[in-house]
N, C-alpha and C positions, 0 to 999 in steps of 0.2 A: 548599386548605381550602375546603369548601363553605359558603356562607352565603346567606341570604335577607334582602333589605333592602326595607323599605317606604319609599318616597319621600314626604315630607310636602309637597313643592313641585311638585305635579302640573302639567304643561304649562308649567313655567318655561322660558323662552327658546325656546319653540316656537310654531308656528302650526298650528291644525287637528289637534292631536295626538289629541284625543278622538275625532274622526271616523275618523282612521287606525286607532286601536286598536279601535274598534267594528267597523269594516269587516273587519279581519283576524280578530277574534274570531268574527264571524258566518260568514265563509268557512270558518274552521277547524272550527267546530262542525258546519256543514253537511257538509263533506267527511268528517269522522269518522263522522257519522251515516250518510252514504251508503255509506262503506266497510263499516261494520258490518252494514248491511242487505244489501249485495251480496256481500261476501266473508266475513263472519263476524268475530267478536271476535278470534280468534287471528291471522288475516291482517292485521287492522287494527293490531294491536300490532306486527307485523313491518313494516308500512308506516310507522308513525308514531314508535314509541319509539326505534329506533336513531338516526334522524336528529336527534331531539330531544337525545339524549345527545351525539352527535357535534358538533352545532352549538353546544351549550352550552360544550363544551371549546374549540372553534375560536374562537367569538366572544369568549369570556372572555379567551383568549390575545391576540386582536387588540386588545381594549380595554386589557389590561394592558401591551401593547407601546407604547401611546401613539399608535397610528395613527389611531384614531377613538374617539368616545364617544357615549353616548346620554343626552341630558339630558331631564328632565321626565317620565319614565315613572313608573308606580306601583310595580310589583313587579320587583325586580332579583334575579338569581341569579348566583353566581360560583363557579368551581372553581379557578381559577389566578390570582386576584387582580384580575380585571376584571369589573365589574358589567354584566350583560347583561339587558335587559328580557325578562320571561317571554314577552311577546307576540311578540317577534322570533324566539325559539326555536320557538314554535308556528307562526309564519309560514313558517319554513324547512321544517317537516314538511308543511305544506299545499302548498308549492311542489313538493317532491319527489313527493308523491302525485299532484298534478295533472299535472305535466309528464311523469312516468313513464307515466301512463296515456294521456296524449295521444300521447306518442311510440309507445307500444305500438299504439294504434289506427291511427295513420298508417302505421307500418312494416308492420303485419300486412296492410295492403291491397296493398303492393307487394312484400313478401318474406315468403312464408308459412312457410318452413322454421323450425321451432322449434329452432335450434341456437345455438352461441355467437356466431356472426357476427350473427345477428338481435339477440341481447342487446346487442352492441356498437352496432349501428345504433340500436336503441331508446334506449340510454343517451346516445349522441351527440346524437340529436335532442332528448331531454329536456334535456340541457345547453344546447343552442342555444335552446330555448324559454325556459329560465331566464335566459340572457343577454339575450334580447329584452325580457323583462319588466324586467330590472334596468336596461337602457338607458333605460327610461321612468321607473322607480321611483326610482333613486338620485339623479338630478338634482332630482326633485321633493322627495325626502326631504331632500337637502342644502339646498335653498332654504328649506324650512320648518323646518329644524333638527331633524328627526326623528332624524337622526344626523349628526354633524359630523366631517368629515375634517380632520385637522390641516393648517393652511395651509403648514407647513414641508415637507410631503412633496413630493419632487421627481419628475420623470418625466412621461411623457405622461398628459394628463388629458382627460376628457370632461365638460364642464360642471363642472369643479373636482373631479371624481371620478377617482382614479387608475385607469388602464386595467388595471392588475394586479388590481383588484377584480373586474372583469368576467371576467377569466380565472379567478380564484378561484371565481366562481360556477359556471363551466362544469366545472372540475375536481371540485368538491364534488358537484354533481348527477350528473355522469358516473359517478364511481366509486361513489357511494352507490346509483345505479340498477343498476349491474352487480352489486354485492353483493346487493341486494334481489332481483333477478331470478334470480340463481344459486341463492339459498336457496329462493325461491318454487318453482322448478322441480325442486328436489332431491326425492329419494324418501323423505326422512325424514318422520316424523309431524309434525303441526302443533306439538306441544309441543317437539319437538327443533328444529324450525325457529326457534321463538322463542329458544331458548337459543343456537342457532348464530348468529342475527342479532345477538345481544348480544355473544357471545364473539368474533365476527369483527370487532368494531369496532376492536380494536387493530391488526389487519392493514390494514383499510380506512383507518383514520385515519392510520396511518404512511405508507401509499401516497399519500394526499392531501397530507400535509405534504411528503413527499420530492419528488413531482412538481411541486407548486407552488413549492417551494424551488428546484428546478432551473430552472424558468421564470424566477423572480426573478433568479437568478444570470445567466442568459442575457441578460436585459434590462439588468442592471448592466454586463456585459461589452460590450454594444452601446451603452452610454451612454444607454439609454432609461429608466432608473430611478434 
C-alpha cells in the first residue's frame, strides 16, 4: 500500500540533517537539469524514473524488514510498509546517473567497441564507483543518525555498517546500469524506450533480489552473516 507521510519532528535524533538534505537536493536538481539539456527530456526520464521506482520498493522493503530506519526526515514514502525519505530515493537516482556516466566515460577510453561486453564493463565500474562512495557515506551517515542500522544485526561490519550493504550497492547499480544501457542502445523510439524501461523493472528488480539473496545465503553458509 502506497502512502506519503509528513514528519512533524524534523531532524529529531540526527546531526546536520538539513545540510545533508540540502546538498542532495542541489546535486539532484543539477544532474536532472544537466541531463535534460544534454540528452533531452525522454532520456532523462529513462535515466531517473526507473531507479526512483526500484529504490522506493527496495528501500521500503529494507525498512519494513527492520534492518535499518531513517529518523528525522520531512517527507516519507512507502509501498510495502517501510517509510523511506523522498530525498533518499532521489539520491539513488543521482547516484545511478552520475556513476553510469562516469563509468561510460572511463571505459570508452580503454574499450571502444559498443557491444554487450562494454555494457558489462561500464556497469561494473559504475557499481564500484557506488561502493567507493558508500564506504565514505554510510559510516558518516550512521554516525550522524541520517540512517540507523539495527545493532542486533550480525556479520562482518565496516564502521558498524553491515558489509552486505556495500554488496547491495554494487548489485543494484550494476544491474540497473545494464538495464539502462541496453534500453538506451536499442533501436526503439524514445517513447517505447520509456515504456520498456518501466515495464522491465519487474525483471531487473527480480534479478537484483535473487542475486543479492544468493549472496546473503553464501555469507550465511560461510558464517559471515
